Structure formats: structure tokens, C-alpha cells
N, C-alpha and C positions, 0 to 999 in steps of 0.2 A: 656797276650799281649806281643808281642816282639817289642820293640822300636828300633829306628834306631841305637842307641849306642850299644845295645845288639847285633843287627845284624852285625854291623861293627866288634865288638870284635870276633864274631864267624867266620866271613869271614877271618879276619887276622890270627886267630888261624888255620883255615883250610888251609890257604896259607902256613903257616909254616910247617904243616904236609906234604903238597904236596911236598915242596922243600926238606924236609928231606927224603921223600920216593923216589923222583926222583934222588937225589944226583947230584953232580957236581955243578960248578959255572955258573952263568948266564952270557954268553958272548954275548947275543943279536944276535947270528947268526941265519940265516934262512935256514932250510933244503931245498935241491934242488929237492928231490924226485928221484934222480938218485940212482943207485945201491949202497947200503951201507950208504946212506944219506936219510933215510926215512922221509917223512913229518909226524910229530906227531900230531894226531888229538885227542883232548879230547872229550869223549862222555860219556853219561849215558845210558848203555844198549848195550855194544859192542857185546853181543851175539845175538842180533836181526839179523834175516836172511839177511836183506837187506844190512847190512854192508859187508858181504862176497861177495854179488853181486857187491857192489860198489868197494871194494878193488881189486877184480879180474879184473873189467873193467879198473880201473886205471892202474893196472899192465900191461894190454894188450896194454896200450898207453905208457909204459915205465915210469910210475910214481909209485914209491914205497911209500906205505902208512903204517904207524903203528898206530893202534888204542890204545889209553890209556884210560882204563875204569875207571870211577868214580862211587861210589855208592850213592853219594848225590850231591846236587846242589852247595853248597858254594865253592867247590874245583877247578873246571876247569878254572874259570876266573883268580884267582891269579896265577895259574900255567901258563896260557897263558901270563899274564902280565910280569911274571918273566923269561920268555924265556924257560920254561920247555916244552912248547907245541908250535907248529907253528900255529895251528888253534884250535877252538873248535866248536862243533855243538851239542847244547843241550838246548838252552834257547830262550825265546822270547825277543822282544825288550824292554818290560817293565822291565824284570829282568835285562837285560844288562844295561839299563839306571840307575836303582837303584844301581847296582854295581859301575858304573862309578862315580855317584854323591857321594856315600858313601866313595869311595876310591880316589877321585880326579884323576881318570884314564881316558883313552881315547880309550879303545877298541872299534872297529868299525865293523859294519856289512859289509860283502862283497857279500852276496847273501842270498836269502830267501829259505826256504824249504816248510813249511806247517803251517797251523793253526790247532791245535788239540783242539776240544771242551773239556771243563772242565766239568766233569760229576759227578753226585750224585749217589751213589750206596748204597744198603742195603741188608743185609741177613735176616732181620726181617720183612720187609714190601715190598709189591708188587707195591706200587704207592706212590707218594708224599702225596696224601690225607690220606693214611693209617698211616703216621707218626703222633704220638699222640701229643697233647698239652703237653708241658713240656718235649718233647723228647730231646735227645742229638745228635748233629751232629759234627763229627770231620772234621777239615779242615787243609790244609797245613799251617805251621806257618811262612814260608818265606814271606817277606813283599809283594812282587808282586803277588804271587799266592794266598796269604791270601786275599788280596783285591778282586781279581777276584772271589774267592770262595764265598766271602760274597755277591757279586753281583749276582752270580748264585742262592744262597739261597733266595735272595730277589726276583729275577725273578720267582722263584718257589713258592713264597708266604709263605715262612717259617719264614722270618725275615723282619724287616723294618729298613732301615738305615737312619740316620740323613741326611736331605737335599737330599735324593735320592741316596746317596753314589757316589763314584767315584773310580778311579784306585789306590787311596792311602788310601781307607777306612780301618779302624781298627776294631777289635771286640768291642772296647769301643764306637764305633759309632752306635752300635745296639740299637734301641729303644725297651727296654725290654717289656714294657707293650703293644706293638703292634706286638710282635713276638711270634710265636708258639713254637720255640725250643731254647735251649741254644747251644752255640758253644764252642767247645774245640779245640784250635790250637795244633797240634802235628807236628813233622818233616814230610816232604813230604813222605819219605819212610815208615813211620809208619801209614799212613792213611788207608792202606789196612788192616794192623794188627788190627787197631782200630775197624774194622767192627764187630769183635767178642764181643765187649763190648758196642757199641753205637747203636743208632737207624739207623744211616746212616752216610756216609762219602763221602767227596769230594776227589776224587783220581786222581792225575795227570796221564796222559796217559802212561808215562814211567813205571808205576808200575801196570797197570791194568792187563796185560797179565800174568806177573810173579805171580800175586796174584790169578791166576786161574779164573779171571773174564772175561766176554765177554762184549765189549762195547755196544752190543745190549741190555744188561741187565740194562743199566743206567735208573734211574727213571726220570732224567732230565739233560739237558746240555745246555750250551749257544750256540749261533748261530754264526758260523764261518764267515758267509757272511755279517754280520752287520758292519756298519762303526766303531762301538765301538770295533771291533775285531782287528783293525790295530795294537794296542800295543802288541798283542799276536801273531804276525807273528814270527815264529821260524826262526833263522838265523845262517849262518856261521859267526863266529867272528874271527878277526885277530887284531894284534897290528896295530896302525894307520899307522906306517911307511911301513907296508906290504900290504896296501889296494889295490895296483895296481899290485901285484905279479901275473904274467901271469899263472904260474902253479897252484896257489891257485884258480884263476878264472876258470881255466879249470876243477878243481875238482868240483866247483859249477855247471858247465855245465853238468858234468857227472852224478851228482846227479839227474838231471832232464831228464835223458834218460829213455826210456820206461821200461826197465827191472828193473832198480833201483826203479822207482816209483811203479811198480807193487809189488815188494817185500816189499817196505816200507808200502804200503797200507795194505798188508796182515799182516805185523807185528803190525799195529795199529788196526787190526780188522775192517778195512775199514772206520775208523773214521777220518783219515787224510784228510784235504782239502788242496791240493797242490797249492802253489802260487809261482810266479817267479818275484816279484817286483824288478825293477832295484836297484842297490846298492845306487845310489844317492837318490832315494826315501826313501829307508830304513834309510839312514843317516839323512834325513830330519825329518822323523817320530821320530827317536831316539832323535834328538835335541829338538823337541817339548816336548817329555816326560821328558827329563832332565831339560828343563826349568820349567815345571810344578812342578817337584820335588824340584827344587832349590828355586822357588818362589811360594809356594802353595797359 
């Protein structure tokens, strides 16, 4: 079980590594996107084809973009907060809220991208029903995706959570005598690797294709169009003082052009459900989640 203090230590440590890797002092300046002053965007999975479509489209409008790739989730938010990035685009609102609350930060969404169903995969079994009593399932160990993974397993009939569970549930909330499987939290990037040694694994969309998996092979996934999916809207995030930056807002608009969405859909194996919620609505949802986390 990963508690909030442990998660915070990990986030701060990751932030220190990011700053060391990026170098330079934080001067709080914002890139203009003009020649030689590229807008730095932190992403997880910069090699995905749609990013080339996106950056080429931005360049055609005179906006220079530099993608900064990260291999795991704890790094891009500290990098953005400390001024090493101008934007990031890798997380859903629940994750952003947890980061802000844990770090007393105010990173803010400026646009939506998509909801990616969180899915259960297996190399050993062809259906949820085939997973045996006493089987082992790996899940992401970061707080927000961990809770969502637990809810997926509950919906699939593999575990039962105390009081029905919620977006802050922990493995300790599993009612063992009413559950078919045990749960093993691992880092998100290791969930696909874990498939070689467990009955099944909940794998974040960022790591599905790289692991040689096809989203259509999922044994089970949550429903992106349900009201409970609102916390899992993926967003563009900026520092609060940059929320009205017109160039940043144009980048959000470019993401929703047909060519970028088509390439993004292909990169997700067709699993992405694209959404375009207004920024004010996204910030309202974020505030609600932060309130729930602050006053559980």
C-alpha cells in the first residue's frame, strides 16, 4: 500500500531529478512559441505518431513546440511547477488534483483531450471468468490510478471494496473474504511487465501499445461515458498564471483538429473517447475533486 506521505516523498524526489536533468534556474518565464523560443510540453509517450502530426500542424501556424518525454507519471508536474516546462499533457483530473493537494500547488487545466478506459489484460486467461479463485492481479500503485483500478476490478466482479469504494480507495479497503483475487500494486510502467508473473494486470493506456498489447484484447474496462468518468478526463495543464495564454489555448484547439484526433485514436488502438469540455468546467471538476481529497 502506498500512502500519501510515501507518494509525496516520491513526487518531490522525482521533481529534484527533473530539475537536475533539465538544468538551469527557474526564472518563471513563458515560452512564446516563436523561432528559438519553443513551448516545452511534458508528455509520456512522445514517440506516439500523433505528436508528430500535432507538432507539424503547430509549426505550420508559426508555433514552435518542443516535446519533453518522461517515462513515468510523477515527474511532469514538478517540472511544470518549477518552470522547466510550459505545459504538460499526460494526466487526468483526478491525478492533477492529488498532485495539487499533496504539494499545495495550483496547476490548472486549460483544455481537455480524451478519456481513456482503464483495462484489465491477461496472458494466461481469455476472460474474467477464467481468472481463478486466489489469483493475483497487478495494478498501478500511484494513488489515483490505483483507486480507479480497484473500481475496475470491483465492477468486473473480482474484488469487493468497503462501502462500495470511491476515487480514493486503497488496497486496504478490499474485503478479502468477499474477493476472488489478491491485488499487487506496482509502478504504472511495470504493470505490463507483471503480466508474465500474475494472472492479470490493470494497464494504463500509455503502456498498452509499447507492451505489444492490443486494446481489443482487454478482458474488461470501465465505461468512459459514465458520470463517474469525469475525474478521468485527460487534460492540458499549465501554471495558474498562464491559464489565459492565447498561444497555449491555440495548441489546445489544434489538438482537436481532425488529423490530430485521427492519429491519436490510432495510437490508442481506437480506445480514446475524445472530449472537449470548456476550461472553466474542467477547473470546476478539479476543485470538487480537490475538496473531496482535502475533506474526505
